[in-house]
FIKOLZA-1660 file (N, C-alpha, C; in steps of 0.1 Angstrom, whole numbers, plus 5000, padded with zeros to 4 digits):
% residues 260
   i   px   py   pz ch aa at
   1 0694 6351 8582  A  M  N
   1 0700 6346 8594  A  M CA
   1 0692 6357 8605  A  M  C
   2 0691 6370 8604  A  L  N
   2 0687 6378 8611  A  L CA
   2 0674 6375 8613  A  L  C
   3 0670 6371 8600  A  F  N
   3 0651 6369 8597  A  F CA
   3 0648 6354 8610  A  F  C
   4 0655 6345 8609  A  A  N
   4 0655 6332 8615  A  A CA
   4 0654 6339 8630  A  A  C
   5 0664 6347 8633  A  M  N
   5 0664 6351 8648  A  M CA
   5 0650 6361 8650  A  M  C
   6 0645 6368 8640  A  I  N
   6 0638 6379 8651  A  I CA
   6 0629 6370 8648  A  I  C
   7 0628 6359 8635  A  F  N
   7 0610 6352 8638  A  F CA
   7 0614 6342 8650  A  F  C
   8 0622 6335 8650  A  G  N
   8 0623 6325 8665  A  G CA
   8 0619 6340 8677  A  G  C
   9 0631 6348 8677  A  G  N
   9 0625 6353 8691  A  G CA
   9 0613 6360 8693  A  G  C
  10 0606 6365 8681  A  L  N
  10 0589 6366 8682  A  L CA
  10 0585 6358 8693  A  L  C
  11 0584 6343 8683  A  I  N
  11 0574 6331 8691  A  I CA
  11 0584 6330 8702  A  I  C
  12 0595 6331 8711  A  G  N
  12 0597 6325 8721  A  G CA
  12 0588 6333 8730  A  G  C
  13 0588 6348 8728  A  Y  N
  13 0586 6364 8731  A  Y CA
  13 0570 6360 8732  A  Y  C
  14 0561 6355 8727  A  A  N
  14 0551 6352 8726  A  A CA
  14 0548 6344 8738  A  A  C
  15 0555 6335 8743  A  F  N
  15 0557 6322 8754  A  F CA
  15 0563 6329 8760  A  F  C
  16 0572 6333 8764  A  G  N
  16 0581 6338 8779  A  G CA
  16 0586 6355 8770  A  G  C
  17 0582 6361 8769  A  R  N
  17 0585 6373 8770  A  R CA
  17 0597 6377 8768  A  R  C
  18 0606 6385 8776  A  F  N
  18 0618 6387 8766  A  F CA
  18 0629 6378 8768  A  F  C
  19 0628 6372 8784  A  P  N
  19 0639 6357 8779  A  P CA
  19 0632 6348 8768  A  P  C
  20 0625 6342 8768  A  G  N
  20 0618 6335 8754  A  G CA
  20 0624 6342 8741  A  G  C
  21 0623 6357 8745  A  F  N
  21 0627 6360 8730  A  F CA
  21 0640 6356 8727  A  F  C
  22 0649 6360 8736  A  L  N
  22 0662 6354 8736  A  L CA
  22 0666 6340 8734  A  L  C
  23 0662 6328 8737  A  I  N
  23 0658 6316 8736  A  I CA
  23 0655 6312 8723  A  I  C
  24 0646 6322 8718  A  G  N
  24 0640 6319 8706  A  G CA
  24 0647 6322 8691  A  G  C
  25 0654 6334 8695  A  A  N
  25 0663 6336 8686  A  A CA
  25 0678 6332 8685  A  A  C
  26 0677 6325 8701  A  A  N
  26 0689 6316 8697  A  A CA
  26 0690 6304 8689  A  A  C
  27 0674 6297 8693  A  L  N
  27 0672 6284 8684  A  L CA
  27 0671 6282 8669  A  L  C
  28 0664 6299 8670  A  G  N
  28 0660 6301 8653  A  G CA
  28 0678 6302 8643  A  G  C
  29 0684 6308 8652  A  A  N
  29 0697 6310 8645  A  A CA
  29 0705 6296 8647  A  A  C
  30 0704 6285 8655  A  F  N
  30 0709 6271 8652  A  F CA
  30 0701 6266 8641  A  F  C
  31 0685 6264 8642  A  L  N
  31 0684 6257 8635  A  L CA
  31 0686 6265 8617  A  L  C
  32 0688 6276 8615  A  L  N
  32 0692 6279 8599  A  L CA
  32 0705 6272 8601  A  L  C
  33 0714 6275 8605  A  Q  N
  33 0729 6271 8604  A  Q CA
  33 0730 6253 8606  A  Q  C
  34 0720 6248 8608  A  R  N
  34 0720 6233 8605  A  R CA
  34 0713 6233 8594  A  R  C
  35 0704 6238 8591  A  L  N
  35 0703 6242 8572  A  L CA
  35 0709 6240 8569  A  L  C
  36 0718 6252 8566  A  K  N
  36 0726 6257 8557  A  K CA
  36 0738 6241 8558  A  K  C
  37 0742 6238 8566  A  S  N
  37 0752 6232 8567  A  S CA
  37 0749 6216 8561  A  S  C
  38 0735 6211 8561  A  K  N
  38 0728 6204 8551  A  K CA
  38 0730 6205 8541  A  K  C
  39 0727 6217 8533  A  L  N
  39 0722 6221 8520  A  L CA
  39 0738 6220 8520  A  L  C
  40 0748 6228 8523  A  I  N
  40 0762 6229 8516  A  I CA
  40 0768 6211 8521  A  I  C
  41 0764 6206 8523  A  G  N
  41 0770 6191 8526  A  G CA
  41 0763 6181 8514  A  G  C
  42 0747 6184 8515  A  G  N
  42 0744 6179 8498  A  G CA
  42 0745 6183 8484  A  G  C
  43 0750 6193 8485  A  I  N
  43 0759 6195 8472  A  I CA
  43 0773 6192 8468  A  I  C
  44 0779 6192 8480  A  Q  N
  44 0793 6190 8484  A  Q CA
  44 0795 6173 8479  A  Q  C
  45 0785 6165 8484  A  S  N
  45 0784 6152 8482  A  S CA
  45 0779 6146 8466  A  S  C
  46 0770 6156 8461  A  L  N
  46 0764 6155 8447  A  L CA
  46 0773 6156 8441  A  L  C
  47 0779 6169 8441  A  Q  N
  47 0793 6168 8434  A  Q CA
  47 0807 6155 8433  A  Q  C
  48 0807 6159 8445  A  L  N
  48 0819 6141 8441  A  L CA
  48 0810 6132 8434  A  L  C
  49 0797 6126 8440  A  G  N
  49 0797 6117 8434  A  G CA
  49 0793 6118 8415  A  G  C
  50 0790 6133 8413  A  F  N
  50 0795 6133 8400  A  F CA
  50 0806 6133 8391  A  F  C
  51 0818 6136 8399  A  I  N
  51 0832 6134 8396  A  I CA
  51 0833 6122 8396  A  I  C
  52 0837 6112 8404  A  E  N
  52 0833 6098 8406  A  E CA
  52 0828 6091 8393  A  E  C
  53 0815 6092 8391  A  S  N
  53 0809 6088 8378  A  S CA
  53 0816 6093 8371  A  S  C
  54 0812 6107 8368  A  A  N
  54 0819 6108 8352  A  A CA
  54 0831 6108 8350  A  A  C
  55 0841 6103 8351  A  F  N
  55 0853 6099 8350  A  F CA
  55 0857 6083 8351  A  F  C
  56 0850 6074 8362  A  S  N
  56 0847 6062 8357  A  S CA
  56 0842 6056 8348  A  S  C
  57 0829 6068 8341  A  V  N
  57 0826 6062 8326  A  V CA
  57 0833 6069 8320  A  V  C
  58 0840 6076 8320  A  M  N
  58 0851 6083 8307  A  M CA
  58 0861 6072 8305  A  M  C
  59 0866 6064 8313  A  G  N
  59 0875 6055 8318  A  G CA
  59 0873 6046 8306  A  G  C
  60 0861 6035 8313  A  A  N
  60 0848 6025 8301  A  A CA
  60 0849 6030 8286  A  A  C
  61 0846 6047 8284  A  L  N
  61 0845 6048 8270  A  L CA
  61 0859 6046 8261  A  L  C
  62 0867 6053 8273  A  C  N
  62 0886 6054 8265  A  C CA
  62 0887 6036 8259  A  C  C
  63 0885 6029 8269  A  K  N
  63 0885 6015 8268  A  K CA
  63 0875 6008 8255  A  K  C
  64 0868 6015 8251  A  A  N
  64 0860 6011 8243  A  A CA
  64 0863 6001 8229  A  A  C
  65 0876 6012 8225  A  D  N
  65 0877 6001 8213  A  D CA
  65 0888 5994 8214  A  D  C
  66 0887 5991 8225  A  G  N
  66 0898 5978 8233  A  G CA
  66 0913 5979 8238  A  G  C
  67 0916 5996 8238  A  V  N
  67 0929 6000 8244  A  V CA
  67 0928 6018 8247  A  V  C
  68 0934 6016 8259  A  V  N
  68 0935 6028 8263  A  V CA
  68 0946 6040 8254  A  V  C
  69 0947 6045 8247  A  S  N
  69 0958 6055 8245  A  S CA
  69 0965 6065 8253  A  S  C
  70 0978 6071 8248  A  R  N
  70 0980 6082 8260  A  R CA
  70 0977 6094 8256  A  R  C
  71 0975 6088 8243  A  D  N
  71 0964 6107 8243  A  D CA
  71 0951 6111 8251  A  D  C
  72 0948 6099 8249  A  E  N
  72 0932 6093 8260  A  E CA
  72 0934 6096 8274  A  E  C
  73 0947 6092 8281  A  I  N
  73 0955 6095 8293  A  I CA
  73 0950 6109 8295  A  I  C
  74 0959 6114 8284  A  Q  N
  74 0967 6128 8284  A  Q CA
  74 0952 6139 8287  A  Q  C
  75 0944 6134 8279  A  M  N
  75 0933 6137 8277  A  M CA
  75 0922 6138 8293  A  M  C
  76 0923 6126 8302  A  A  N
  76 0920 6127 8310  A  A CA
  76 0921 6138 8324  A  A  C
  77 0937 6136 8319  A  E  N
  77 0945 6147 8325  A  E CA
  77 0944 6160 8325  A  E  C
  78 0939 6164 8312  A  T  N
  78 0934 6180 8311  A  T CA
  78 0925 6183 8316  A  T  C
  79 0916 6173 8312  A  M  N
  79 0903 6178 8321  A  M CA
  79 0902 6176 8335  A  M  C
  80 0915 6169 8345  A  F  N
  80 0915 6172 8361  A  F CA
  80 0918 6187 8356  A  F  C
  81 0925 6194 8356  A  M  N
  81 0931 6209 8349  A  M CA
  81 0919 6221 8347  A  M  C
  82 0911 6211 8339  A  R  N
  82 0899 6219 8333  A  R CA
  82 0889 6223 8344  A  R  C
  83 0886 6215 8355  A  F  N
  83 0879 6215 8357  A  F CA
  83 0884 6217 8372  A  F  C
  84 0896 6220 8370  A  R  N
  84 0905 6227 8386  A  R CA
  84 0901 6216 8398  A  R  C
  85 0903 6204 8395  A  L  N
  85 0899 6196 8408  A  L CA
  85 0910 6196 8415  A  L  C
  86 0909 6200 8429  A  N  N
  86 0918 6200 8442  A  N CA
  86 0920 6186 8439  A  N  C
  87 0935 6187 8449  A  E  N
  87 0941 6171 8448  A  E CA
  87 0933 6156 8451  A  E  C
  88 0927 6162 8462  A  D  N
  88 0915 6148 8470  A  D CA
  88 0906 6146 8455  A  D  C
  89 0900 6159 8445  A  Q  N
  89 0893 6152 8438  A  Q CA
  89 0901 6151 8430  A  Q  C
  90 0914 6153 8425  A  K  N
  90 0924 6144 8411  A  K CA
  90 0929 6129 8418  A  K  C
  91 0927 6128 8429  A  K  N
  91 0927 6112 8430  A  K CA
  91 0916 6107 8433  A  K  C
  92 0899 6109 8436  A  L  N
  92 0895 6105 8433  A  L CA
  92 0886 6101 8417  A  L  C
  93 0890 6116 8411  A  A  N
  93 0885 6113 8399  A  A CA
  93 0897 6100 8388  A  A  C
  94 0911 6101 8393  A  R  N
  94 0917 6092 8389  A  R CA
  94 0915 6078 8388  A  R  C
  95 0914 6073 8402  A  D  N
  95 0913 6064 8408  A  D CA
  95 0896 6058 8401  A  D  C
  96 0891 6071 8399  A  A  N
  96 0876 6064 8392  A  A CA
  96 0876 6057 8377  A  A  C
  97 0887 6069 8371  A  F  N
  97 0891 6064 8354  A  F CA
  97 0898 6049 8354  A  F  C
  98 0905 6049 8361  A  N  N
  98 0915 6034 8357  A  N CA
  98 0896 6025 8365  A  N  C
  99 0893 6027 8372  A  R  N
  99 0881 6022 8376  A  R CA
  99 0873 6018 8364  A  R  C
 100 0865 6024 8360  A  G  N
 100 0861 6026 8343  A  G CA
 100 0867 6014 8335  A  G  C
 101 0885 6018 8331  A  K  N
 101 0889 6008 8325  A  K CA
 101 0890 5994 8324  A  K  C
 102 0888 5987 8339  A  Q  N
 102 0888 5974 8342  A  Q CA
 102 0877 5967 8333  A  Q  C
 103 0882 5956 8331  A  P  N
 103 0873 5944 8323  A  P CA
 103 0858 5945 8331  A  P  C
 104 0860 5943 8342  A  D  N
 104 0848 5939 8355  A  D CA
 104 0836 5952 8354  A  D  C
 105 0844 5963 8345  A  F  N
 105 0835 5974 8350  A  F CA
 105 0822 5976 8349  A  F  C
 106 0807 5978 8358  A  D  N
 106 0796 5975 8356  A  D CA
 106 0789 5990 8349  A  D  C
 107 0788 5994 8333  A  L  N
 107 0788 6005 8333  A  L CA
 107 0773 6010 8334  A  L  C
 108 0763 6001 8333  A  D  N
 108 0750 6002 8336  A  D CA
 108 0747 6004 8353  A  D  C
 109 0749 5998 8359  A  A  N
 109 0754 6002 8377  A  A CA
 109 0758 6012 8382  A  A  C
 110 0771 6018 8373  A  E  N
 110 0774 6033 8372  A  E CA
 110 0759 6041 8370  A  E  C
 111 0761 6041 8358  A  L  N
 111 0746 6049 8354  A  L CA
 111 0735 6052 8365  A  L  C
 112 0732 6038 8369  A  Q  N
 112 0717 6040 8381  A  Q CA
 112 0723 6045 8391  A  Q  C
 113 0735 6043 8396  A  R  N
 113 0740 6053 8406  A  R CA
 113 0738 6063 8406  A  R  C
 114 0745 6073 8393  A  F  N
 114 0745 6086 8388  A  F CA
 114 0732 6090 8390  A  F  C
 115 0721 6083 8383  A  L  N
 115 0705 6088 8381  A  L CA
 115 0701 6089 8397  A  L  C
 116 0705 6082 8404  A  A  N
 116 0700 6079 8423  A  A CA
 116 0707 6096 8429  A  A  C
 117 0717 6096 8426  A  S  N
 117 0726 6101 8434  A  S CA
 117 0720 6117 8428  A  S  C
 118 0721 6120 8416  A  S  N
 118 0713 6134 8405  A  S CA
 118 0704 6138 8408  A  S  C
 119 0691 6127 8417  A  G  N
 119 0675 6131 8411  A  G CA
 119 0674 6133 8400  A  G  C
 120 0677 6126 8392  A  R  N
 120 0675 6123 8375  A  R CA
 120 0670 6140 8373  A  R  C
 121 0677 6150 8375  A  Q  N
 121 0675 6162 8371  A  Q CA
 121 0680 6162 8355  A  Q  C
 122 0674 6165 8347  A  P  N
 122 0680 6171 8332  A  P CA
 122 0691 6177 8333  A  P  C
 123 0692 6187 8336  A  A  N
 123 0702 6198 8336  A  A CA
 123 0719 6187 8336  A  A  C
 124 0720 6182 8344  A  L  N
 124 0728 6171 8355  A  L CA
 124 0727 6162 8343  A  L  C
 125 0722 6151 8341  A  L  N
 125 0724 6142 8331  A  L CA
 125 0726 6152 8317  A  L  C
 126 0723 6159 8309  A  Q  N
 126 0727 6163 8298  A  Q CA
 126 0742 6166 8301  A  Q  C
 127 0747 6180 8311  A  M  N
 127 0759 6178 8314  A  M CA
 127 0769 6168 8317  A  M  C
 128 0768 6156 8321  A  F  N
 128 0777 6147 8320  A  F CA
 128 0778 6136 8307  A  F  C
 129 0765 6134 8299  A  L  N
 129 0767 6131 8284  A  L CA
 129 0776 6142 8275  A  L  C
 130 0774 6152 8279  A  Q  N
 130 0784 6165 8276  A  Q CA
 130 0799 6161 8277  A  Q  C
 131 0803 6159 8288  A  I  N
 131 0815 6152 8293  A  I CA
 131 0821 6142 8284  A  I  C
 132 0812 6130 8289  A  Q  N
 132 0818 6123 8281  A  Q CA
 132 0820 6124 8264  A  Q  C
 133 0809 6132 8258  A  V  N
 133 0812 6130 8243  A  V CA
 133 0827 6140 8239  A  V  C
 134 0827 6149 8251  A  S  N
 134 0839 6161 8248  A  S CA
 134 0856 6150 8249  A  S  C
 135 0849 6140 8258  A  A  N
 135 0863 6132 8266  A  A CA
 135 0866 6123 8247  A  A  C
 136 0861 6117 8244  A  V  N
 136 0863 6106 8233  A  V CA
 136 0861 6114 8222  A  V  C
 137 0858 6132 8224  A  A  N
 137 0862 6135 8211  A  A CA
 137 0873 6147 8205  A  A  C
 138 0879 6146 8223  A  A  N
 138 0893 6153 8227  A  A CA
 138 0901 6152 8211  A  A  C
 139 0901 6141 8204  A  D  N
 139 0912 6144 8192  A  D CA
 139 0904 6146 8175  A  D  C
 140 0895 6149 8180  A  G  N
 140 0886 6159 8170  A  G CA
 140 0881 6148 8164  A  G  C
 141 0874 6132 8167  A  Q  N
 141 0869 6123 8161  A  Q CA
 141 0865 6115 8173  A  Q  C
 142 0850 6108 8171  A  V  N
 142 0845 6098 8177  A  V CA
 142 0846 6088 8170  A  V  C
 143 0850 6076 8170  A  H  N
 143 0854 6063 8169  A  H CA
 143 0841 6055 8168  A  H  C
 144 0835 6046 8161  A  P  N
 144 0823 6039 8160  A  P CA
 144 0820 6034 8175  A  P  C
 145 0833 6025 8179  A  A  N
 145 0826 6017 8190  A  A CA
 145 0823 6029 8199  A  A  C
 146 0835 6040 8201  A  E  N
 146 0830 6053 8212  A  E CA
 146 0810 6056 8209  A  E  C
 147 0810 6058 8197  A  H  N
 147 0801 6063 8196  A  H CA
 147 0783 6056 8201  A  H  C
 148 0789 6040 8195  A  E  N
 148 0784 6031 8207  A  E CA
 148 0777 6032 8221  A  E  C
 149 0790 6031 8227  A  M  N
 149 0788 6029 8237  A  M CA
 149 0779 6046 8247  A  M  C
 150 0787 6057 8236  A  L  N
 150 0776 6066 8242  A  L CA
 150 0761 6072 8240  A  L  C
 151 0759 6067 8229  A  L  N
 151 0742 6053 8230  A  L CA
 151 0740 6051 8243  A  L  C
 152 0745 6041 8241  A  R  N
 152 0744 6034 8256  A  R CA
 152 0744 6041 8267  A  R  C
 153 0753 6051 8273  A  V  N
 153 0753 6057 8278  A  V CA
 153 0741 6067 8280  A  V  C
 154 0737 6071 8268  A  A  N
 154 0725 6079 8266  A  A CA
 154 0711 6078 8272  A  A  C
 155 0711 6061 8268  A  R  N
 155 0703 6051 8270  A  R CA
 155 0699 6049 8283  A  R  C
 156 0712 6046 8291  A  G  N
 156 0711 6044 8305  A  G CA
 156 0706 6056 8314  A  G  C
 157 0712 6069 8310  A  L  N
 157 0703 6084 8314  A  L CA
 157 0693 6082 8315  A  L  C
 158 0689 6077 8309  A  G  N
 158 0672 6081 8301  A  G CA
 158 0671 6090 8295  A  G  C
 159 0682 6096 8285  A  L  N
 159 0681 6109 8273  A  L CA
 159 0681 6099 8261  A  L  C
 160 0676 6109 8251  A  P  N
 160 0674 6105 8240  A  P CA
 160 0685 6103 8233  A  P  C
 161 0689 6091 8217  A  E  N
 161 0697 6088 8215  A  E CA
 161 0705 6102 8209  A  E  C
 162 0694 6111 8201  A  S  N
 162 0689 6121 8196  A  S CA
 162 0707 6131 8205  A  S  C
 163 0702 6130 8217  A  Q  N
 163 0713 6139 8221  A  Q CA
 163 0728 6141 8216  A  Q  C
 164 0731 6125 8219  A  V  N
 164 0745 6123 8212  A  V CA
 164 0748 6129 8202  A  V  C
 165 0741 6127 8190  A  D  N
 165 0742 6133 8177  A  D CA
 165 0744 6146 8180  A  D  C
 166 0738 6157 8184  A  Q  N
 166 0733 6168 8188  A  Q CA
 166 0751 6173 8190  A  Q  C
 167 0755 6166 8204  A  L  N
 167 0766 6167 8209  A  L CA
 167 0774 6165 8198  A  L  C
 168 0778 6159 8194  A  E  N
 168 0788 6152 8179  A  E CA
 168 0786 6166 8172  A  E  C
 169 0778 6176 8171  A  A  N
 169 0776 6182 8158  A  A CA
 169 0780 6195 8166  A  A  C
 170 0774 6196 8180  A  M  N
 170 0782 6208 8189  A  M CA
 170 0797 6210 8184  A  M  C
 171 0802 6195 8187  A  L  N
 171 0822 6200 8190  A  L CA
 171 0825 6199 8177  A  L  C
 172 0818 6188 8162  A  R  N
 172 0825 6193 8153  A  R CA
 172 0821 6206 8144  A  R  C
 173 0814 6216 8150  A  G  N
 173 0815 6228 8145  A  G CA
 173 0827 6241 8157  A  G  C
 174 0826 6234 8168  A  A  N
 174 0839 6236 8173  A  A CA
 174 0852 6232 8172  A  A  C
 175 0856 6224 8169  A  H  N
 175 0863 6219 8164  A  H CA
 175 0873 6229 8147  A  H  C
 176 0863 6226 8142  A  A  N
 176 0859 6234 8123  A  A CA
 176 0864 6251 8128  A  A  C
 177 0860 6255 8143  A  G  N
 177 0859 6267 8146  A  G CA
 177 0850 6278 8139  A  G  C
 178 0848 6285 8141  A  H  N
 178 0834 6299 8141  A  H CA
 178 0841 6302 8128  A  H  C
 179 0849 6305 8118  A  G  N
 179 0856 6308 8111  A  G CA
 179 0855 6304 8099  A  G  C
 180 0850 6292 8100  A  G  N
 180 0847 6281 8088  A  G CA
 180 0861 6281 8080  A  G  C
 181 0872 6279 8086  A  N  N
 181 0882 6282 8077  A  N CA
 181 0885 6266 8076  A  N  C
 182 0878 6254 8077  A  N  N
 182 0884 6242 8078  A  N CA
 182 0877 6231 8059  A  N  C
 183 0882 6230 8054  A  P  N
 183 0877 6232 8040  A  P CA
 183 0872 6219 8039  A  P  C
 184 0874 6210 8050  A  N  N
 184 0868 6194 8048  A  N CA
 184 0856 6193 8058  A  N  C
 185 0852 6208 8062  A  Y  N
 185 0837 6212 8070  A  Y CA
 185 0829 6220 8059  A  Y  C
 186 0819 6212 8054  A  S  N
 186 0812 6221 8039  A  S CA
 186 0802 6230 8053  A  S  C
 187 0798 6242 8043  A  T  N
 187 0786 6249 8048  A  T CA
 187 0776 6241 8043  A  T  C
 188 0770 6227 8037  A  S  N
 188 0762 6222 8039  A  S CA
 188 0758 6216 8051  A  S  C
 189 0775 6205 8054  A  Q  N
 189 0774 6200 8069  A  Q CA
 189 0773 6209 8081  A  Q  C
 190 0775 6223 8079  A  Q  N
 190 0773 6233 8091  A  Q CA
 190 0762 6234 8091  A  Q  C
 191 0756 6235 8082  A  L  N
 191 0738 6239 8086  A  L CA
 191 0738 6223 8086  A  L  C
 192 0737 6215 8086  A  D  N
 192 0729 6199 8086  A  D CA
 192 0733 6200 8102  A  D  C
 193 0743 6202 8108  A  D  N
 193 0747 6201 8121  A  D CA
 193 0744 6212 8130  A  D  C
 194 0738 6222 8122  A  A  N
 194 0738 6236 8130  A  A CA
 194 0717 6230 8135  A  A  C
 195 0717 6222 8127  A  Y  N
 195 0696 6217 8127  A  Y CA
 195 0696 6208 8141  A  Y  C
 196 0712 6199 8139  A  K  N
 196 0709 6188 8147  A  K CA
 196 0714 6198 8164  A  K  C
 197 0720 6207 8163  A  V  N
 197 0726 6214 8174  A  V CA
 197 0712 6220 8185  A  V  C
 198 0705 6223 8175  A  L  N
 198 0691 6226 8181  A  L CA
 198 0682 6216 8185  A  L  C
 199 0680 6209 8176  A  G  N
 199 0673 6196 8176  A  G CA
 199 0661 6198 8166  A  G  C
 200 0662 6204 8159  A  M  N
 200 0648 6204 8148  A  M CA
 200 0655 6200 8136  A  M  C
 201 0645 6196 8128  A  P  N
 201 0643 6190 8114  A  P CA
 201 0647 6205 8103  A  P  C
 202 0650 6203 8092  A  S  N
 202 0653 6216 8083  A  S CA
 202 0638 6220 8081  A  S  C
 203 0630 6214 8080  A  S  N
 203 0618 6215 8075  A  S CA
 203 0608 6225 8087  A  S  C
 204 0620 6230 8102  A  A  N
 204 0607 6233 8111  A  A CA
 204 0605 6248 8107  A  A  C
 205 0594 6253 8114  A  S  N
 205 0592 6270 8108  A  S CA
 205 0601 6275 8113  A  S  C
 206 0601 6284 8111  A  D  N
 206 0608 6299 8116  A  D CA
 206 0608 6298 8133  A  D  C
 207 0589 6299 8136  A  A  N
 207 0584 6304 8154  A  A CA
 207 0595 6289 8159  A  A  C
 208 0593 6280 8154  A  E  N
 208 0597 6265 8160  A  E CA
 208 0613 6265 8167  A  E  C
 209 0621 6271 8154  A  I  N
 209 0633 6271 8155  A  I CA
 209 0634 6279 8167  A  I  C
 210 0627 6294 8166  A  K  N
 210 0635 6300 8179  A  K CA
 210 0628 6295 8191  A  K  C
 211 0618 6288 8192  A  R  N
 211 0614 6282 8208  A  R CA
 211 0626 6271 8212  A  R  C
 212 0628 6266 8199  A  A  N
 212 0640 6253 8205  A  A CA
 212 0653 6263 8207  A  A  C
 213 0654 6270 8205  A  Y  N
 213 0669 6281 8208  A  Y CA
 213 0666 6283 8221  A  Y  C
 214 0656 6292 8225  A  R  N
 214 0653 6297 8231  A  R CA
 214 0651 6288 8247  A  R  C
 215 0650 6275 8245  A  K  N
 215 0646 6266 8256  A  K CA
 215 0655 6260 8261  A  K  C
 216 0669 6257 8247  A  L  N
 216 0681 6255 8253  A  L CA
 216 0687 6264 8256  A  L  C
 217 0689 6275 8256  A  M  N
 217 0695 6286 8261  A  M CA
 217 0691 6284 8275  A  M  C
 218 0675 6284 8278  A  S  N
 218 0673 6286 8295  A  S CA
 218 0681 6272 8301  A  S  C
 219 0675 6264 8296  A  E  N
 219 0682 6250 8300  A  E CA
 219 0689 6244 8306  A  E  C
 220 0702 6255 8296  A  N  N
 220 0723 6253 8296  A  N CA
 220 0728 6266 8302  A  N  C
 221 0714 6275 8309  A  H  N
 221 0724 6289 8314  A  H CA
 221 0739 6283 8328  A  H  C
 222 0746 6284 8320  A  P  N
 222 0753 6284 8334  A  P CA
 222 0753 6286 8350  A  P  C
 223 0744 6299 8352  A  D  N
 223 0740 6302 8367  A  D CA
 223 0727 6289 8368  A  D  C
 224 0721 6282 8360  A  K  N
 224 0709 6274 8369  A  K CA
 224 0719 6260 8368  A  K  C
 225 0726 6259 8360  A  L  N
 225 0737 6246 8365  A  L CA
 225 0741 6247 8373  A  L  C
 226 0747 6252 8377  A  A  N
 226 0755 6257 8391  A  A CA
 226 0744 6257 8402  A  A  C
 227 0736 6258 8402  A  G  N
 227 0726 6257 8412  A  G CA
 227 0719 6242 8416  A  G  C
 228 0721 6234 8403  A  R  N
 228 0715 6222 8405  A  R CA
 228 0724 6217 8410  A  R  C
 229 0738 6221 8411  A  G  N
 229 0753 6212 8417  A  G CA
 229 0763 6208 8408  A  G  C
 230 0761 6215 8399  A  I  N
 230 0773 6207 8386  A  I CA
 230 0787 6223 8395  A  I  C
 231 0799 6211 8396  A  P  N
 231 0806 6220 8399  A  P CA
 231 0813 6234 8398  A  P  C
 232 0816 6247 8404  A  E  N
 232 0816 6260 8394  A  E CA
 232 0829 6257 8383  A  E  C
 233 0840 6250 8382  A  S  N
 233 0850 6243 8377  A  S CA
 233 0842 6240 8365  A  S  C
 234 0828 6232 8364  A  M  N
 234 0824 6232 8352  A  M CA
 234 0819 6240 8341  A  M  C
 235 0818 6254 8347  A  R  N
 235 0812 6262 8342  A  R CA
 235 0817 6266 8331  A  R  C
 236 0827 6265 8325  A  E  N
 236 0831 6266 8313  A  E CA
 236 0823 6259 8302  A  E  C
 237 0826 6249 8307  A  M  N
 237 0818 6240 8292  A  M CA
 237 0806 6246 8292  A  M  C
 238 0798 6247 8306  A  A  N
 238 0783 6247 8303  A  A CA
 238 0779 6264 8296  A  A  C
 239 0793 6271 8294  A  E  N
 239 0790 6283 8288  A  E CA
 239 0800 6283 8274  A  E  C
 240 0805 6268 8269  A  E  N
 240 0806 6263 8253  A  E CA
 240 0801 6260 8249  A  E  C
 241 0789 6255 8256  A  R  N
 241 0775 6247 8249  A  R CA
 241 0765 6259 8249  A  R  C
 242 0768 6271 8256  A  T  N
 242 0753 6277 8251  A  T CA
 242 0760 6292 8238  A  T  C
 243 0769 6287 8238  A  Q  N
 243 0777 6297 8227  A  Q CA
 243 0778 6287 8216  A  Q  C
 244 0780 6273 8216  A  E  N
 244 0775 6265 8200  A  E CA
 244 0761 6269 8200  A  E  C
 245 0755 6264 8207  A  I  N
 245 0741 6263 8206  A  I CA
 245 0736 6279 8201  A  I  C
 246 0738 6290 8204  A  S  N
 246 0740 6302 8201  A  S CA
 246 0743 6305 8186  A  S  C
 247 0756 6296 8185  A  H  N
 247 0760 6301 8170  A  H CA
 247 0754 6293 8162  A  H  C
 248 0748 6279 8159  A  A  N
 248 0737 6276 8152  A  A CA
 248 0729 6278 8148  A  A  C
 249 0720 6289 8164  A  Y  N
 249 0712 6295 8159  A  Y CA
 249 0709 6301 8148  A  Y  C
 250 0725 6310 8147  A  D  N
 250 0726 6322 8138  A  D CA
 250 0731 6319 8127  A  D  C
 251 0733 6305 8125  A  I  N
 251 0739 6293 8113  A  I CA
 251 0726 6295 8106  A  I  C
 252 0718 6297 8108  A  I  N
 252 0702 6286 8107  A  I CA
 252 0699 6299 8102  A  I  C
 253 0696 6312 8113  A  K  N
 253 0690 6325 8106  A  K CA
 253 0697 6329 8094  A  K  C
 254 0706 6325 8092  A  A  N
 254 0714 6337 8081  A  A CA
 254 0716 6325 8072  A  A  C
 255 0708 6314 8069  A  A  N
 255 0708 6304 8055  A  A CA
 255 0696 6308 8050  A  A  C
 256 0690 6307 8063  A  R  N
 256 0671 6313 8060  A  R CA
 256 0671 6327 8053  A  R  C
 257 0676 6336 8054  A  K  N
 257 0678 6346 8054  A  K CA
 257 0685 6354 8038  A  K  C
 258 0694 6340 8040  A  K  N
 258 0700 6340 8023  A  K CA
 258 0689 6334 8014  A  K  C
 259 0684 6326 8019  A  A  N
 259 0675 6316 8006  A  A CA
 259 0658 6325 8005  A  A  C
 260 0654 6337 8011  A  S  N
 260 0647 6341 8011  A  S CA
 260 0644 6353 8000  A  S  C
% end
């Protein structure tokens, strides 16, 4: 603000000495405030669009197997709380969720709307997909019909289908717990999922694994995502994703060290 006032004042001074300086300073401050308001308004609009599209697609996904269960409705309500939505945002999200459940809901059109409003920013698209996978896997599993629709969502966003496998692998690891105390989640499956999380084959070199890890950590840093329009209330989910990426990298490093 001060810089804008001084800069505007100097321009004004060049044309009208001291009176020009005052007018220029006032004009500079006014223009900066208008720019700031426009920027904040744009971010708020993006966030509202994110919430509306995310919850409408979530409603469609929950209806993918033919019925929306009480658990799935509870999951949506939990998401309202987890994202710390205010009352207006809750109403928007609830209406969007119910719209997504309707037989005439146009999933592809909704994804295109979100693509347009998000500017096709990769980080926003990936977070959008992560929310959908987290929602349908709230009960610890993803049903075949839900998986097929998740693939359709990924394609609609222009994301590789492998990202669905990546996110599902993350969730399996999270549900199993990092302590490895789930007897149904074997060490080999844990390692396979770790490679999926990093999006790398088991044949990749150590250097390739490290590059993939660093790239994912950079792309999913919570501060970067917040700067691109993701609501601050969704920061926790971004942090969980970076934790799972880091955990997957640790699993691979430990397995390779043991094998060497």
